[in-house]
C-alpha positions, 0 to 999 in steps of 0.5 A: 464519533464523526461520520467517516467515508470508506476511503478514510476507513481504508487510510486509517486501517492501513496507517495502523498496520505500520508499527512505530520505528519501522523503516518504510519504503513509501509509494506515492498516492494512497501509501504515502497518505497512510504512511504519513497518517501513521507518522502523525498518529500511532507511529511518530518514529516511523522512518519514511523513505522515498525512492528519490533519496529522502530518508526520514521524510516528514512532509507537512503536505502530501507529495505530488511525486517522489521529486517533490521538494518537500520530501528532501527539505524535511528529511533527515538525509538525502542520498542518491537513488542508487543507494536507496535501492542497493544499500537500503532496499537490497541490503535488507534494511527496509522493514515495510514496503508500502505499495499501491496498485492498479490491479492485484490478484489472489496471491498479492501480485501487482499490475501497474503496467497495462490493462489489456494486451501488452502490445496493444493495451486498452490502458497504459498505466504509470508503470513499474517505478521501484515497485518490483524491487520493493515487492521483492526485497522489503522484509514485508509488503503492505498493499492499499487500493480500493476494491472492485472487480476491475482492481481485484482480478482473477488473472492480471494482464501483466505482473509488474511486481511479484507477491507470492507468484503462483502461490505456495512456496513459489516466491521462495523458489523464485529466490526473492528475499523478502517475506512478501505481502502481509496485508492488502487493505481496501475500502471494504476489508483487510486481507491476509495470506493464508498459511501454506497456500499464500492465497489472500483471504479476508480476515477483517471487515470494515464496520458495516461491510457485509461478506456479500459486498466483498464477494461482489467486489472481487474478481475471484472466489474470495474466501473468508477466515474462520474467525472474522474480526471487525475493524475498529472505527476511526478515532477522532484523533485519527480522523482529525489528523487525516483531514488536516493533512488533506486540507493542508495538501489541498491548500498547498497544491490547489486540489484535494490531496489524494482522492486517487 
């Protein structure tokens, strides 16, 4: 087994969550890397949709933005952005929304708007994009981000995209049609919503990661499932596909593709 980084473990673990044949609405950055790795390995028939309009995109390198020409050139079809949202997403035709985040809380709510006070923020983040609609209307949502006290916070400065709101049945009471986030994949572990409370708890640790490391990197009192599993290490096939994708991206864009 080759040595691998925690970022590679995170991307591989996220790619494995995307079942073959699923229709997936993909965010740029880490979600795009994981979704394309899935397409190149375990899920060759996954249908990748980006909010700029490509359906069935099969990029050879990772897109720099949703406007990257590679997405349209490799897609089965390209439709107007309005159709992507109204017909595909809000029409209930998206199986999985794959999102990144700047911050997430224990109920899978996402902040991509500001850090600090909204009117005088310490940091102004990239903003919502299509994430609130994806989080609201996709049949299920996967979230991928690196884990730290800064990213896994007890209270979000701003809720950009709703997961389970205040927990329990709050999402249903808000009238959001999708099931909400089903997994948060980090460089340390995988978290899933606890039945009933919908609070995210750790269900799987990545190899070599301890409970203490996860507790240390989480801004709320994280809890663990009664039976914790351990993520299978990346296979040679997964690692070589990921590294080749990153190398192609670096060659095409003159930078390392996606160490966000």
